[in-house]
N, C-alpha and C positions, 0 to 999 in steps of 0.2 A: 590555586588551591593547594595547600600544603598537605603532605601525606600524614595521616594520623595513624597511630598504632591501632591495630584491630583489637576489639574486645573479644573475649571468649564467647563463642556461640553466634557470632555474626559472620556474614560472608559478603564478599564483594558482589554487587549487583551485576556489573558488567566486567567480565574478565577476558583475557585472551584476545581473540580476533576482534571483539567488539570495540576495543580501544584504538584500533588501527585508524590512520587518517583517511583511509579509503572506505570506511564503513559509515553508514548513516543509521541513526537510531530511529525506528518507526514504531507506531503502535500496532500491536498484533490484534487481529479481529477476534473479538469476544474472549480475550485472554484475561485472566485474573492475576493480579500481582500477589505478593505475599499476604496471607490472611484475608484474601478477597478485597483488597484495598482499591481495586480499580484496574484499568487496563495496564498490561505489562509491556514495558518497552523491550524491544528486541532489535538486534542488529540486522540491517537489510543486507542481503547477499550482494556481492559484486556483480553477479550476473542476473540480478533481479529484473523483472519486467517493470520498467519505469513507465510513467504516464506517457512519455515521448515515444518509447518503443511500442507501447500498446497502440498509440495513435497511428504510428507509421505502419504497423502490421494491419490494422483495420482499414486504413486508407488504401494500401496496396491490395488488400483482399477485395475491397469494393471495386477497384479498377480492373483487376485481373480475374476474379473468381477462382483464384488458384492459391490454396493454402500453403503449398510448398514455396511458391514465389513470395508470398507475404512474409513467411518466416525468414526467408533469405534476406528480404529487404530490412527486416528488423534485426538481422544478425543473430537469430535465435534458432535453436534446434526445433524441428518439426514436432517431436514428441513433447517438448516443453510447452509448445503452444497448445496442444491438445490437453495436456495436464492442467494448464491454467484455465482452459475452457471448462473442464470438469469441476474444478474447485471454486471458480468465481462466477456466480450466476450473472452478474452485471456484464462481465466480459463475454459470457456465452450469448447474452441478448444482443450485445453490440456486434458480435461475430455474425449472428443470424441476420441482423439488420444490414450489415455490410454485404453479405452474400445476396440479400434481397435486392439491394441497390445495384449490385453488379449484374445480377440476372436480368433486371429490368433494362439496364443499359445494353446488355447482350441481345435481349429481345428486340429492342429498338433498332440495333444495328442489323440484325437478321431481317427484320421487316423492311428496312431501307434497302438492303441488298436484294430482297425478293422483289421489291417494287421497281427498283432502278437498275438492278444488276451490278456486276463488278467489271472493272477494266484492268487488264494487265498489258503492259507494253513489253514486247519482246524485241530486243535490239541485237542484230547480228553484226559483228565486227570483222573486218578483213585482217590480214596478217600484220598490217602496220598499225592497227588500232583505230582506224577510221571507221565510221558507221557505214556499213554496207547496205543494211535494210532495217526498217522498223515495221513492226506488225502489232496491231492492237487486237487483243482477244477480249471479247465480251462474253459474260456468262451470268447465269442465274443459279447459284448453288442451293437448290431447293432440298436436296437430299440431306445435306449437313444440317440445314435448319429444321427439317422434320425430326431428325434424330435428337437434336438438342432440345426441341420442344417436348418431345415424348419423355425424355429423361427427366426433365424438370417439371413436367406437368403435375405429377402427383404431389410433389413438395409444395408447389404454388397453391394447389387446391386445398391442401390441409392448412396452410398458413392463412389463406383467405377465409376459410371456414372458422378458424380460431379467432381471427380478428373480428369477424362479424358477431361471434358469440360474446366476446369480451366487451364490446362496446355497449354502453347503456342506451344509446340511441340507435342501435342496430335494428334491422327490419324485424327480426324475431321479437325483440323487446317491445317495439312499438305495437306489434300485432297482439302480444300478450296483454299489454296495457289497454288496448282498445276492447279486447274481449272482457277484461275485468270491469271496465267502465260500462259496457253493455249489460253485464250481469247485475251491476249495482242499479242501473236504470230500471231493469226488469223487476227487481225486488222492491224498488220504490213505487213502481206502478206508473211510470211515466216515461 
């Protein structure tokens, strides 16, 4: 594309950093171009949250239930993760879902430990590095499980309540429908 001389009153749409080879042009959410002509193209930042980084963050969050560790895995700043959560509702929903998956895995692990206990092997070495003795310790860490359940119990209860309300076939919706049908039958006389 050959450079054309600029006409008076026009301006370059993308200038400066947007022309760099490391910049990608993306559509901005609900942005209008000149004179409301449609979506405006803007340059994506070098340190933007790409789809791959978001997926890595959410996967790590589901595995660890640790936002700091998930941000580290995505090679992002913790504050930028929280900022993205505040401004992107889809990412906030995915975040909540990843935490829910992680908490369910944690609950299953804690129940497994409560039922079957845990084992730790303690090995004592002599001065030459040879195994002197082995000792297996078995335990049931109930206190840790109780603390974690109590901390997460309120959040789980709110989430389950919200899921039940939003479903069109939830128990409360079925009950309301049955009451409405009974009222219609009474009015019809049958």
